[in-house]
All heavy atoms as a GROMACS GRO file, in nm:
protein
  637
    1MET      N    1   5.526  20.878  19.222
    1MET     CA    2   5.435  20.808  19.317
    1MET      C    3   5.329  20.912  19.361
    1MET      O    4   5.362  21.022  19.397
    1MET     CB    5   5.519  20.754  19.431
    1MET     CG    6   5.444  20.670  19.522
    1MET     SD    7   5.408  20.516  19.446
    1MET     CE    8   5.384  20.408  19.574
    2VAL      N    9   5.214  20.865  19.373
    2VAL     CA   10   5.101  20.952  19.418
    2VAL      C   11   5.094  20.951  19.572
    2VAL      O   12   5.102  20.848  19.640
    2VAL     CB   13   4.966  20.902  19.365
    2VAL    CG1   14   4.852  20.979  19.417
    2VAL    CG2   15   4.969  20.901  19.217
    3ASP      N   16   5.087  21.067  19.628
    3ASP     CA   17   5.071  21.092  19.775
    3ASP      C   18   4.926  21.085  19.806
    3ASP      O   19   4.848  21.172  19.772
    3ASP     CB   20   5.132  21.228  19.807
    3ASP     CG   21   5.129  21.255  19.957
    3ASP    OD1   22   5.054  21.189  20.031
    3ASP    OD2   23   5.199  21.349  19.995
    4MET      N   24   4.884  20.980  19.877
    4MET     CA   25   4.741  20.958  19.906
    4MET      C   26   4.687  21.071  19.997
    4MET      O   27   4.567  21.102  19.987
    4MET     CB   28   4.718  20.821  19.964
    4MET     CG   29   4.738  20.712  19.867
    4MET     SD   30   4.651  20.729  19.705
    4MET     CE   31   4.487  20.704  19.758
    5GLU      N   32   4.769  21.130  20.081
    5GLU     CA   33   4.721  21.241  20.163
    5GLU      C   34   4.678  21.356  20.071
    5GLU      O   35   4.587  21.427  20.095
    5GLU     CB   36   4.826  21.284  20.264
    5GLU     CG   37   4.842  21.185  20.379
    5GLU     CD   38   4.943  21.233  20.481
    5GLU    OE1   39   4.958  21.359  20.499
    5GLU    OE2   40   5.000  21.147  20.544
    6LYS      N   41   4.766  21.385  19.968
    6LYS     CA   42   4.737  21.492  19.876
    6LYS      C   43   4.615  21.461  19.790
    6LYS      O   44   4.539  21.547  19.760
    6LYS     CB   45   4.860  21.516  19.786
    6LYS     CG   46   4.975  21.588  19.857
    6LYS     CD   47   5.096  21.604  19.770
    6LYS     CE   48   5.079  21.705  19.660
    6LYS     NZ   49   5.208  21.723  19.590
    7VAL      N   50   4.592  21.330  19.758
    7VAL     CA   51   4.473  21.291  19.685
    7VAL      C   52   4.348  21.324  19.768
    7VAL      O   53   4.251  21.375  19.723
    7VAL     CB   54   4.475  21.137  19.654
    7VAL    CG1   55   4.339  21.090  19.600
    7VAL    CG2   56   4.581  21.111  19.548
    8GLU      N   57   4.354  21.292  19.897
    8GLU     CA   58   4.243  21.321  19.989
    8GLU      C   59   4.217  21.466  20.000
    8GLU      O   60   4.106  21.513  19.995
    8GLU     CB   61   4.267  21.261  20.127
    8GLU     CG   62   4.258  21.109  20.125
    8GLU     CD   63   4.292  21.048  20.263
    8GLU    OE1   64   4.289  21.118  20.364
    8GLU    OE2   65   4.324  20.928  20.267
    9LYS      N   66   4.326  21.548  20.014
    9LYS     CA   67   4.315  21.686  20.024
    9LYS      C   68   4.255  21.750  19.895
    9LYS      O   69   4.167  21.837  19.900
    9LYS     CB   70   4.453  21.754  20.054
    9LYS     CG   71   4.451  21.900  20.062
    9LYS     CD   72   4.374  21.953  20.180
    9LYS     CE   73   4.387  22.103  20.189
    9LYS     NZ   74   4.297  22.162  20.290
   10LEU      N   75   4.309  21.705  19.780
   10LEU     CA   76   4.263  21.750  19.650
   10LEU      C   77   4.111  21.714  19.633
   10LEU      O   78   4.033  21.801  19.594
   10LEU     CB   79   4.339  21.686  19.534
   10LEU     CG   80   4.292  21.710  19.393
   10LEU    CD1   81   4.298  21.858  19.360
   10LEU    CD2   82   4.367  21.626  19.294
   11THR      N   83   4.071  21.599  19.670
   11THR     CA   84   3.930  21.558  19.661
   11THR      C   85   3.848  21.645  19.750
   11THR      O   86   3.742  21.695  19.701
   11THR     CB   87   3.918  21.411  19.707
   11THR    OG1   88   3.997  21.331  19.626
   11THR    CG2   89   3.774  21.365  19.702
   12SER      N   90   3.893  21.681  19.866
   12SER     CA   91   3.819  21.768  19.955
   12SER      C   92   3.807  21.907  19.894
   12SER      O   93   3.699  21.969  19.900
   12SER     CB   94   3.893  21.775  20.092
   12SER     OG   95   3.829  21.867  20.178
   13ILE      N   96   3.915  21.963  19.844
   13ILE     CA   97   3.914  22.098  19.782
   13ILE      C   98   3.815  22.099  19.668
   13ILE      O   99   3.731  22.194  19.656
   13ILE     CB  100   4.059  22.134  19.735
   13ILE    CG1  101   4.150  22.162  19.853
   13ILE    CG2  102   4.054  22.254  19.642
   13ILE    CD1  103   4.296  22.175  19.815
   14LEU      N  104   3.830  22.009  19.579
   14LEU     CA  105   3.737  22.000  19.460
   14LEU      C  106   3.594  21.986  19.495
   14LEU      O  107   3.506  22.057  19.436
   14LEU     CB  108   3.781  21.890  19.364
   14LEU     CG  109   3.914  21.912  19.291
   14LEU    CD1  110   3.957  21.791  19.216
   14LEU    CD2  111   3.908  22.037  19.200
   15GLU      N  112   3.563  21.894  19.588
   15GLU     CA  113   3.422  21.876  19.626
   15GLU      C  114   3.368  22.006  19.693
   15GLU      O  115   3.254  22.048  19.671
   15GLU     CB  116   3.413  21.758  19.721
   15GLU     CG  117   3.421  21.630  19.654
   15GLU     CD  118   3.412  21.510  19.746
   15GLU    OE1  119   3.450  21.529  19.865
   15GLU    OE2  120   3.379  21.402  19.703
   16GLU      N  121   3.453  22.068  19.777
   16GLU     CA  122   3.406  22.191  19.850
   16GLU      C  123   3.384  22.305  19.752
   16GLU      O  124   3.280  22.371  19.759
   16GLU     CB  125   3.508  22.230  19.954
   16GLU     CG  126   3.471  22.353  20.032
   16GLU     CD  127   3.577  22.383  20.137
   16GLU    OE1  128   3.631  22.292  20.204
   16GLU    OE2  129   3.603  22.502  20.152
   17ARG      N  130   3.476  22.327  19.665
   17ARG     CA  131   3.468  22.443  19.572
   17ARG      C  132   3.368  22.425  19.463
   17ARG      O  133   3.311  22.521  19.415
   17ARG     CB  134   3.608  22.465  19.509
   17ARG     CG  135   3.708  22.525  19.611
   17ARG     CD  136   3.838  22.551  19.550
   17ARG     NE  137   3.936  22.585  19.644
   17ARG     CZ  138   4.066  22.600  19.621
   17ARG    NH1  139   4.108  22.593  19.494
   17ARG    NH2  140   4.146  22.633  19.715
   18SER      N  141   3.350  22.300  19.418
   18SER     CA  142   3.262  22.277  19.304
   18SER      C  143   3.119  22.238  19.338
   18SER      O  144   3.024  22.267  19.264
   18SER     CB  145   3.316  22.166  19.213
   18SER     OG  146   3.306  22.044  19.281
   19GLY      N  147   3.104  22.177  19.456
   19GLY     CA  148   2.974  22.123  19.494
   19GLY      C  149   2.933  22.000  19.408
   19GLY      O  150   2.821  21.954  19.412
   20LEU      N  151   3.032  21.944  19.334
   20LEU     CA  152   3.008  21.829  19.253
   20LEU      C  153   3.066  21.702  19.319
   20LEU      O  154   3.144  21.709  19.411
   20LEU     CB  155   3.073  21.847  19.114
   20LEU     CG  156   3.029  21.971  19.038
   20LEU    CD1  157   3.118  21.991  18.915
   20LEU    CD2  158   2.882  21.953  18.993
   21GLY      N  159   3.034  21.585  19.255
   21GLY     CA  160   3.100  21.465  19.292
   21GLY      C  161   3.244  21.464  19.244
   21GLY      O  162   3.284  21.547  19.163
   22VAL      N  163   3.325  21.373  19.293
   22VAL     CA  164   3.468  21.370  19.261
   22VAL      C  165   3.494  21.360  19.115
   22VAL      O  166   3.573  21.434  19.062
   22VAL     CB  167   3.535  21.248  19.341
   22VAL    CG1  168   3.684  21.240  19.302
   22VAL    CG2  169   3.525  21.271  19.490
   23ARG      N  170   3.428  21.270  19.045
   23ARG     CA  171   3.455  21.248  18.902
   23ARG      C  172   3.427  21.375  18.821
   23ARG      O  173   3.510  21.419  18.741
   23ARG     CB  174   3.367  21.139  18.850
   23ARG     CG  175   3.434  21.003  18.870
   23ARG     CD  176   3.364  20.901  18.780
   23ARG     NE  177   3.266  20.827  18.860
   23ARG     CZ  178   3.176  20.744  18.810
   23ARG    NH1  179   3.174  20.727  18.683
   23ARG    NH2  180   3.097  20.682  18.888
   24GLU      N  181   3.315  21.441  18.848
   24GLU     CA  182   3.284  21.565  18.774
   24GLU      C  183   3.377  21.676  18.817
   24GLU      O  184   3.421  21.751  18.726
   24GLU     CB  185   3.138  21.603  18.802
   24GLU     CG  186   3.033  21.511  18.747
   24GLU     CD  187   3.007  21.392  18.838
   24GLU    OE1  188   3.057  21.385  18.951
   24GLU    OE2  189   2.933  21.300  18.795
   25ALA      N  190   3.406  21.686  18.942
   25ALA     CA  191   3.498  21.792  18.984
   25ALA      C  192   3.636  21.777  18.927
   25ALA      O  193   3.700  21.877  18.890
   25ALA     CB  194   3.505  21.796  19.139
   26VAL      N  195   3.690  21.652  18.924
   26VAL     CA  196   3.821  21.630  18.866
   26VAL      C  197   3.823  21.662  18.718
   26VAL      O  198   3.913  21.730  18.665
   26VAL     CB  199   3.868  21.485  18.888
   26VAL    CG1  200   3.991  21.452  18.808
   26VAL    CG2  201   3.892  21.459  19.033
   27ALA      N  202   3.716  21.626  18.651
   27ALA     CA  203   3.712  21.654  18.505
   27ALA      C  204   3.712  21.804  18.476
   27ALA      O  205   3.755  21.850  18.373
   27ALA     CB  206   3.592  21.586  18.444
   28ARG      N  207   3.656  21.877  18.574
   28ARG     CA  208   3.650  22.024  18.560
   28ARG      C  209   3.745  22.098  18.645
   28ARG      O  210   3.729  22.216  18.675
   28ARG     CB  211   3.508  22.068  18.590
   28ARG     CG  212   3.407  22.010  18.492
   28ARG     CD  213   3.267  22.048  18.535
   28ARG     NE  214   3.173  21.990  18.445
   28ARG     CZ  215   3.060  21.941  18.481
   28ARG    NH1  216   3.014  21.945  18.604
   28ARG    NH2  217   2.972  21.884  18.391
   29SER      N  218   3.851  22.026  18.697
   29SER     CA  219   3.938  22.084  18.802
   29SER      C  220   4.005  22.215  18.752
   29SER      O  221   4.034  22.300  18.838
   29SER     CB  222   4.047  21.982  18.838
   29SER     OG  223   4.130  21.954  18.729
   30ILE      N  224   4.021  22.235  18.628
   30ILE     CA  225   4.082  22.356  18.577
   30ILE      C  226   4.006  22.479  18.626
   30ILE      O  227   4.061  22.585  18.645
   30ILE     CB  228   4.092  22.356  18.422
   30ILE    CG1  229   4.183  22.466  18.369
   30ILE    CG2  230   3.961  22.359  18.356
   30ILE    CD1  231   4.319  22.420  18.335
   31HIS      N  232   3.879  22.464  18.650
   31HIS     CA  233   3.791  22.579  18.691
   31HIS      C  234   3.800  22.605  18.844
   31HIS      O  235   3.761  22.707  18.891
   31HIS     CB  236   3.647  22.558  18.656
   31HIS     CG  237   3.626  22.541  18.509
   31HIS    ND1  238   3.640  22.645  18.421
   31HIS    CD2  239   3.589  22.432  18.436
   31HIS    CE1  240   3.618  22.600  18.298
   31HIS    NE2  241   3.586  22.475  18.305
   32TYR      N  242   3.845  22.502  18.918
   32TYR     CA  243   3.842  22.511  19.066
   32TYR      C  244   3.976  22.520  19.128
   32TYR      O  245   3.987  22.540  19.255
   32TYR     CB  246   3.764  22.387  19.121
   32TYR     CG  247   3.628  22.377  19.063
   32TYR    CD1  248   3.598  22.272  18.976
   32TYR    CD2  249   3.531  22.471  19.081
   32TYR    CE1  250   3.470  22.263  18.922
   32TYR    CE2  251   3.404  22.464  19.028
   32TYR     CZ  252   3.380  22.357  18.946
   32TYR     OH  253   3.251  22.352  18.890
   33LEU      N  254   4.083  22.502  19.054
   33LEU     CA  255   4.218  22.511  19.110
   33LEU      C  256   4.293  22.632  19.047
   33LEU      O  257   4.282  22.651  18.924
   33LEU     CB  258   4.299  22.387  19.083
   33LEU     CG  259   4.242  22.251  19.140
   33LEU    CD1  260   4.331  22.134  19.093
   33LEU    CD2  261   4.233  22.257  19.287
   34ASP      N  262   4.374  22.702  19.130
   34ASP     CA  263   4.457  22.808  19.068
   34ASP      C  264   4.578  22.745  19.015
   34ASP      O  265   4.604  22.622  19.022
   34ASP     CB  266   4.485  22.917  19.173
   34ASP     CG  267   4.567  22.867  19.294
   34ASP    OD1  268   4.644  22.774  19.276
   34ASP    OD2  269   4.553  22.924  19.402
   35GLY      N  270   4.665  22.836  18.952
   35GLY     CA  271   4.785  22.782  18.879
   35GLY      C  272   4.879  22.702  18.968
   35GLY      O  273   4.929  22.598  18.935
   36TYR      N  274   4.898  22.756  19.096
   36TYR     CA  275   4.991  22.682  19.184
   36TYR      C  276   4.928  22.553  19.226
   36TYR      O  277   5.004  22.452  19.234
   36TYR     CB  278   5.017  22.772  19.307
   36TYR     CG  279   5.103  22.704  19.412
   36TYR    CD1  280   5.238  22.676  19.381
   36TYR    CD2  281   5.052  22.660  19.529
   36TYR    CE1  282   5.316  22.614  19.478
   36TYR    CE2  283   5.125  22.597  19.622
   36TYR     CZ  284   5.263  22.572  19.597
   36TYR     OH  285   5.341  22.504  19.687
   37GLU      N  286   4.803  22.546  19.253
   37GLU     CA  287   4.739  22.419  19.295
   37GLU      C  288   4.742  22.320  19.183
   37GLU      O  289   4.762  22.202  19.202
   37GLU     CB  290   4.593  22.445  19.339
   37GLU     CG  291   4.584  22.522  19.469
   37GLU     CD  292   4.445  22.569  19.500
   37GLU    OE1  293   4.364  22.597  19.409
   37GLU    OE2  294   4.411  22.576  19.620
   38ASN      N  295   4.725  22.368  19.057
   38ASN     CA  296   4.730  22.277  18.939
   38ASN      C  297   4.875  22.213  18.937
   38ASN      O  298   4.885  22.095  18.915
   38ASN     CB  299   4.711  22.348  18.811
   38ASN     CG  300   4.565  22.348  18.770
   38ASN    OD1  301   4.498  22.245  18.789
   38ASN    ND2  302   4.517  22.458  18.720
   39TYR      N  303   4.974  22.297  18.961
   39TYR     CA  304   5.113  22.245  18.969
   39TYR      C  305   5.130  22.147  19.089
   39TYR      O  306   5.182  22.038  19.071
   39TYR     CB  307   5.209  22.362  18.976
   39TYR     CG  308   5.348  22.318  19.012
   39TYR    CD1  309   5.432  22.262  18.912
   39TYR    CD2  310   5.403  22.334  19.139
   39TYR    CE1  311   5.560  22.220  18.943
   39TYR    CE2  312   5.530  22.293  19.165
   39TYR     CZ  313   5.608  22.236  19.070
   39TYR     OH  314   5.736  22.196  19.106
   40LEU      N  315   5.086  22.191  19.202
   40LEU     CA  316   5.107  22.112  19.331
   40LEU      C  317   5.036  21.981  19.322
   40LEU      O  318   5.093  21.876  19.365
   40LEU     CB  319   5.053  22.194  19.446
   40LEU     CG  320   5.068  22.135  19.585
   40LEU    CD1  321   5.214  22.127  19.624
   40LEU    CD2  322   4.996  22.222  19.686
   41TYR      N  323   4.919  21.970  19.259
   41TYR     CA  324   4.842  21.847  19.258
   41TYR      C  325   4.835  21.782  19.123
   41TYR      O  326   4.754  21.699  19.097
   41TYR     CB  327   4.695  21.882  19.302
   41TYR     CG  328   4.684  21.925  19.449
   41TYR    CD1  329   4.640  22.054  19.480
   41TYR    CD2  330   4.704  21.833  19.549
   41TYR    CE1  331   4.633  22.093  19.610
   41TYR    CE2  332   4.688  21.874  19.680
   41TYR     CZ  333   4.659  21.999  19.715
   41TYR     OH  334   4.644  22.040  19.844
   42SER      N  335   4.929  21.815  19.032
   42SER     CA  336   4.920  21.758  18.899
   42SER      C  337   4.923  21.605  18.900
   42SER      O  338   4.840  21.548  18.825
   42SER     CB  339   5.032  21.816  18.809
   42SER     OG  340   5.159  21.773  18.856
   43ASP      N  341   5.003  21.540  18.976
   43ASP     CA  342   5.011  21.392  18.979
   43ASP      C  343   4.882  21.339  19.035
   43ASP      O  344   4.830  21.238  18.986
   43ASP     CB  345   5.130  21.344  19.066
   43ASP     CG  346   5.262  21.372  19.000
   43ASP    OD1  347   5.269  21.383  18.874
   43ASP    OD2  348   5.364  21.366  19.072
   44GLU      N  349   4.826  21.408  19.136
   44GLU     CA  350   4.702  21.358  19.194
   44GLU      C  351   4.583  21.376  19.106
   44GLU      O  352   4.490  21.293  19.098
   44GLU     CB  353   4.677  21.428  19.331
   44GLU     CG  354   4.776  21.383  19.439
   44GLU     CD  355   4.919  21.430  19.423
   44GLU    OE1  356   4.942  21.537  19.359
   44GLU    OE2  357   5.009  21.359  19.472
   45VAL      N  358   4.577  21.488  19.028
   45VAL     CA  359   4.472  21.505  18.927
   45VAL      C  360   4.477  21.398  18.824
   45VAL      O  361   4.377  21.336  18.788
   45VAL     CB  362   4.484  21.645  18.863
   45VAL    CG1  363   4.389  21.658  18.740
   45VAL    CG2  364   4.449  21.756  18.964
   46LYS      N  365   4.597  21.364  18.777
   46LYS     CA  366   4.615  21.263  18.674
   46LYS      C  367   4.569  21.123  18.736
   46LYS      O  368   4.504  21.047  18.670
   46LYS     CB  369   4.755  21.251  18.627
   46LYS     CG  370   4.802  21.370  18.549
   46LYS     CD  371   4.950  21.366  18.517
   46LYS     CE  372   4.996  21.496  18.447
   46LYS     NZ  373   5.143  21.495  18.427
   47TYR      N  374   4.608  21.100  18.858
   47TYR     CA  375   4.568  20.975  18.925
   47TYR      C  376   4.415  20.962  18.933
   47TYR      O  377   4.361  20.857  18.899
   47TYR     CB  378   4.631  20.970  19.064
   47TYR     CG  379   4.576  20.858  19.152
   47TYR    CD1  380   4.623  20.728  19.135
   47TYR    CD2  381   4.482  20.881  19.256
   47TYR    CE1  382   4.573  20.624  19.211
   47TYR    CE2  383   4.431  20.781  19.332
   47TYR     CZ  384   4.481  20.653  19.308
   47TYR     OH  385   4.433  20.550  19.389
   48LEU      N  386   4.350  21.069  18.978
   48LEU     CA  387   4.206  21.067  18.994
   48LEU      C  388   4.138  21.057  18.857
   48LEU      O  389   4.033  20.986  18.839
   48LEU     CB  390   4.154  21.189  19.071
   48LEU     CG  391   4.183  21.188  19.218
   48LEU    CD1  392   4.146  21.322  19.276
   48LEU    CD2  393   4.116  21.073  19.286
   49LEU      N  394   4.193  21.118  18.755
   49LEU     CA  395   4.144  21.106  18.613
   49LEU      C  396   4.147  20.964  18.567
   49LEU      O  397   4.058  20.910  18.512
   49LEU     CB  398   4.217  21.200  18.520
   49LEU     CG  399   4.168  21.346  18.521
   49LEU    CD1  400   4.265  21.426  18.438
   49LEU    CD2  401   4.028  21.357  18.475
   50GLU      N  402   4.268  20.903  18.590
   50GLU     CA  403   4.288  20.761  18.547
   50GLU      C  404   4.189  20.669  18.623
   50GLU      O  405   4.136  20.575  18.566
   50GLU     CB  406   4.430  20.719  18.574
   50GLU     CG  407   4.524  20.781  18.478
   50GLU     CD  408   4.675  20.758  18.516
   50GLU    OE1  409   4.698  20.684  18.612
   50GLU    OE2  410   4.758  20.814  18.445
   51LEU      N  411   4.167  20.699  18.755
   51LEU     CA  412   4.078  20.620  18.832
   51LEU      C  413   3.937  20.636  18.774
   51LEU      O  414   3.867  20.534  18.760
   51LEU     CB  415   4.082  20.667  18.980
   51LEU     CG  416   4.009  20.581  19.082
   51LEU    CD1  417   4.061  20.439  19.085
   51LEU    CD2  418   4.014  20.650  19.218
   52SER      N  419   3.898  20.756  18.740
   52SER     CA  420   3.763  20.780  18.684
   52SER      C  421   3.752  20.706  18.547
   52SER      O  422   3.648  20.651  18.519
   52SER     CB  423   3.747  20.926  18.660
   52SER     OG  424   3.730  20.989  18.777
   53MET      N  425   3.857  20.711  18.466
   53MET     CA  426   3.857  20.650  18.338
   53MET      C  427   3.844  20.496  18.355
   53MET      O  428   3.789  20.429  18.268
   53MET     CB  429   3.978  20.686  18.256
   53MET     CG  430   3.984  20.830  18.222
   53MET     SD  431   3.845  20.894  18.135
   53MET     CE  432   3.876  20.820  17.972
   54SER      N  433   3.900  20.437  18.456
   54SER     CA  434   3.892  20.292  18.480
   54SER      C  435   3.752  20.249  18.510
   54SER      O  436   3.722  20.132  18.501
   54SER     CB  437   3.994  20.244  18.580
   54SER     OG  438   3.948  20.290  18.712
   55ARG      N  439   3.664  20.338  18.550
   55ARG     CA  440   3.527  20.313  18.586
   55ARG      C  441   3.435  20.345  18.468
   55ARG      O  442   3.315  20.362  18.488
   55ARG     CB  443   3.484  20.393  18.706
   55ARG     CG  444   3.567  20.355  18.826
   55ARG     CD  445   3.525  20.437  18.948
   55ARG     NE  446   3.606  20.397  19.059
   55ARG     CZ  447   3.619  20.468  19.166
   55ARG    NH1  448   3.555  20.581  19.179
   55ARG    NH2  449   3.688  20.428  19.265
   56ARG      N  450   3.488  20.345  18.345
   56ARG     CA  451   3.410  20.378  18.228
   56ARG      C  452   3.283  20.297  18.209
   56ARG      O  453   3.191  20.342  18.157
   56ARG     CB  454   3.495  20.364  18.099
   56ARG     CG  455   3.606  20.459  18.088
   56ARG     CD  456   3.676  20.432  17.965
   56ARG     NE  457   3.686  20.569  17.894
   56ARG     CZ  458   3.720  20.586  17.779
   56ARG    NH1  459   3.753  20.485  17.704
   56ARG    NH2  460   3.727  20.706  17.722
   57SER      N  461   3.292  20.172  18.235
   57SER     CA  462   3.186  20.080  18.204
   57SER      C  463   3.052  20.122  18.280
   57SER      O  464   2.943  20.081  18.239
   57SER     CB  465   3.222  19.940  18.239
   57SER     OG  466   3.247  19.927  18.371
   58ARG      N  467   3.063  20.200  18.384
   58ARG     CA  468   2.948  20.240  18.459
   58ARG      C  469   2.877  20.363  18.399
   58ARG      O  470   2.775  20.403  18.447
   58ARG     CB  471   2.992  20.269  18.607
   58ARG     CG  472   3.042  20.152  18.678
   58ARG     CD  473   3.082  20.185  18.818
   58ARG     NE  474   3.152  20.082  18.882
   58ARG     CZ  475   3.221  20.095  18.992
   58ARG    NH1  476   3.222  20.210  19.053
   58ARG    NH2  477   3.288  19.994  19.044
   59ARG      N  478   2.940  20.422  18.296
   59ARG     CA  479   2.889  20.546  18.238
   59ARG      C  480   2.830  20.514  18.101
   59ARG      O  481   2.864  20.420  18.036
   59ARG     CB  482   2.995  20.649  18.229
   59ARG     CG  483   3.048  20.694  18.362
   59ARG     CD  484   3.139  20.815  18.346
   59ARG     NE  485   3.250  20.790  18.269
   59ARG     CZ  486   3.371  20.787  18.306
   59ARG    NH1  487   3.405  20.795  18.430
   59ARG    NH2  488   3.474  20.763  18.219
   60SER      N  489   2.749  20.610  18.056
   60SER     CA  490   2.690  20.601  17.922
   60SER      C  491   2.803  20.638  17.819
   60SER      O  492   2.907  20.691  17.848
   60SER     CB  493   2.577  20.696  17.906
   60SER     OG  494   2.622  20.833  17.908
   61ASP      N  495   2.774  20.612  17.692
   61ASP     CA  496   2.873  20.641  17.583
   61ASP      C  497   2.898  20.789  17.576
   61ASP      O  498   3.014  20.833  17.560
   61ASP     CB  499   2.818  20.593  17.449
   61ASP     CG  500   2.827  20.440  17.438
   61ASP    OD1  501   2.901  20.376  17.512
   61ASP    OD2  502   2.755  20.386  17.347
   62SER      N  503   2.795  20.870  17.585
   62SER     CA  504   2.818  21.020  17.583
   62SER      C  505   2.898  21.066  17.703
   62SER      O  506   2.987  21.152  17.684
   62SER     CB  507   2.686  21.093  17.575
   62SER     OG  508   2.615  21.069  17.691
   63GLU      N  509   2.881  21.013  17.821
   63GLU     CA  510   2.962  21.048  17.934
   63GLU      C  511   3.110  21.006  17.914
   63GLU      O  512   3.198  21.078  17.945
   63GLU     CB  513   2.907  20.979  18.065
   63GLU     CG  514   2.780  21.041  18.112
   63GLU     CD  515   2.729  20.964  18.235
   63GLU    OE1  516   2.722  20.839  18.223
   63GLU    OE2  517   2.688  21.031  18.329
   64ASN      N  518   3.125  20.885  17.850
   64ASN     CA  519   3.262  20.843  17.826
   64ASN      C  520   3.332  20.934  17.723
   64ASN      O  521   3.450  20.961  17.736
   64ASN     CB  522   3.261  20.696  17.769
   64ASN     CG  523   3.238  20.594  17.877
   64ASN    OD1  524   3.267  20.618  17.996
   64ASN    ND2  525   3.175  20.482  17.843
   65GLN      N  526   3.259  20.980  17.624
   65GLN     CA  527   3.323  21.074  17.524
   65GLN      C  528   3.358  21.202  17.585
   65GLN      O  529   3.466  21.255  17.566
   65GLN     CB  530   3.226  21.088  17.406
   65GLN     CG  531   3.205  20.977  17.320
   65GLN     CD  532   3.095  20.998  17.214
   65GLN    OE1  533   3.018  21.088  17.228
   65GLN    NE2  534   3.092  20.909  17.116
   66ILE      N  535   3.272  21.256  17.673
   66ILE     CA  536   3.300  21.379  17.741
   66ILE      C  537   3.420  21.364  17.831
   66ILE      O  538   3.516  21.448  17.830
   66ILE     CB  539   3.179  21.434  17.821
   66ILE    CG1  540   3.068  21.475  17.717
   66ILE    CG2  541   3.212  21.545  17.913
   66ILE    CD1  542   2.932  21.493  17.781
   67CYS      N  543   3.423  21.259  17.912
   67CYS     CA  544   3.534  21.233  18.004
   67CYS      C  545   3.666  21.216  17.927
   67CYS      O  546   3.770  21.264  17.973
   67CYS     CB  547   3.506  21.117  18.095
   67CYS     SG  548   3.378  21.151  18.222
   68SER      N  549   3.662  21.145  17.816
   68SER     CA  550   3.784  21.128  17.741
   68SER      C  551   3.837  21.258  17.685
   68SER      O  552   3.954  21.286  17.697
   68SER     CB  553   3.759  21.033  17.617
   68SER     OG  554   3.730  20.908  17.662
   69PHE      N  555   3.750  21.344  17.636
   69PHE     CA  556   3.792  21.476  17.589
   69PHE      C  557   3.848  21.559  17.702
   69PHE      O  558   3.953  21.619  17.689
   69PHE     CB  559   3.670  21.546  17.524
   69PHE     CG  560   3.698  21.690  17.494
   69PHE    CD1  561   3.775  21.723  17.386
   69PHE    CD2  562   3.656  21.789  17.577
   69PHE    CE1  563   3.804  21.858  17.358
   69PHE    CE2  564   3.685  21.926  17.551
   69PHE     CZ  565   3.758  21.955  17.441
   70LEU      N  566   3.778  21.564  17.812
   70LEU     CA  567   3.820  21.646  17.926
   70LEU      C  568   3.954  21.598  17.983
   70LEU      O  569   4.036  21.676  18.018
   70LEU     CB  570   3.716  21.651  18.031
   70LEU     CG  571   3.589  21.729  17.996
   70LEU    CD1  572   3.480  21.714  18.105
   70LEU    CD2  573   3.622  21.877  17.978
   71SER      N  574   3.968  21.465  18.000
   71SER     CA  575   4.093  21.415  18.054
   71SER      C  576   4.207  21.444  17.961
   71SER      O  577   4.316  21.485  18.013
   71SER     CB  578   4.085  21.264  18.084
   71SER     OG  579   4.069  21.191  17.963
   72GLY      N  580   4.191  21.438  17.835
   72GLY     CA  581   4.303  21.471  17.739
   72GLY      C  582   4.331  21.617  17.750
   72GLY      O  583   4.451  21.659  17.754
   73PHE      N  584   4.235  21.704  17.765
   73PHE     CA  585   4.250  21.847  17.776
   73PHE      C  586   4.324  21.885  17.903
   73PHE      O  587   4.418  21.954  17.906
   73PHE     CB  588   4.118  21.919  17.771
   73PHE     CG  589   4.126  22.062  17.795
   73PHE    CD1  590   4.170  22.147  17.696
   73PHE    CD2  591   4.085  22.116  17.914
   73PHE    CE1  592   4.181  22.286  17.718
   73PHE    CE2  593   4.096  22.254  17.941
   73PHE     CZ  594   4.145  22.338  17.842
   74ILE      N  595   4.278  21.824  18.014
   74ILE     CA  596   4.336  21.853  18.146
   74ILE      C  597   4.480  21.799  18.152
   74ILE      O  598   4.568  21.868  18.198
   74ILE     CB  599   4.254  21.796  18.259
   74ILE    CG1  600   4.122  21.879  18.266
   74ILE    CG2  601   4.324  21.805  18.394
   74ILE    CD1  602   4.016  21.816  18.354
   75LEU      N  603   4.507  21.682  18.100
   75LEU     CA  604   4.646  21.632  18.104
   75LEU      C  605   4.735  21.720  18.018
   75LEU      O  606   4.848  21.744  18.057
   75LEU     CB  607   4.646  21.488  18.052
   75LEU     CG  608   4.585  21.384  18.143
   75LEU    CD1  609   4.583  21.244  18.078
   75LEU    CD2  610   4.654  21.378  18.279
   76ASP      N  611   4.687  21.775  17.913
   76ASP     CA  612   4.768  21.868  17.830
   76ASP      C  613   4.797  21.994  17.906
   76ASP      O  614   4.906  22.046  17.905
   76ASP     CB  615   4.697  21.905  17.697
   76ASP     CG  616   4.699  21.790  17.598
   76ASP    OD1  617   4.778  21.701  17.614
   76ASP    OD2  618   4.623  21.801  17.498
   77VAL      N  619   4.701  22.045  17.975
   77VAL     CA  620   4.716  22.174  18.054
   77VAL      C  621   4.808  22.152  18.172
   77VAL      O  622   4.884  22.241  18.202
   77VAL     CB  623   4.576  22.226  18.094
   77VAL    CG1  624   4.592  22.340  18.194
   77VAL    CG2  625   4.496  22.265  17.978
   78THR      N  626   4.796  22.040  18.240
   78THR     CA  627   4.879  22.022  18.363
   78THR      C  628   5.018  21.964  18.329
   78THR      O  629   5.104  21.963  18.415
   78THR     CB  630   4.808  21.924  18.458
   78THR    OG1  631   4.788  21.801  18.394
   78THR    CG2  632   4.680  21.981  18.509
   79ALA      N  633   5.042  21.928  18.208
   79ALA     CA  634   5.171  21.870  18.175
   79ALA      C  635   5.277  21.979  18.167
   79ALA      O  636   5.259  22.088  18.148
   79ALA     CB  637   5.165  21.796  18.043
   0.00000   0.00000   0.00000
């Protein structure tokens, strides 16, 4: 089960450290979280990735391809 407080905290951390929007920051979270934070927020990162992926229709084909690649990479790294 995803802890929504942790989702909010993760979102805040990623936005602050990256200066990007939530979708872009989550897709690049490997650059903004240390090893412990990746472990601590692994469920929340997956949740935000899935949420981003569910909004695919709002993005271009190239953005969808990039997001698909990055989400697969990040899920492999955090698993």
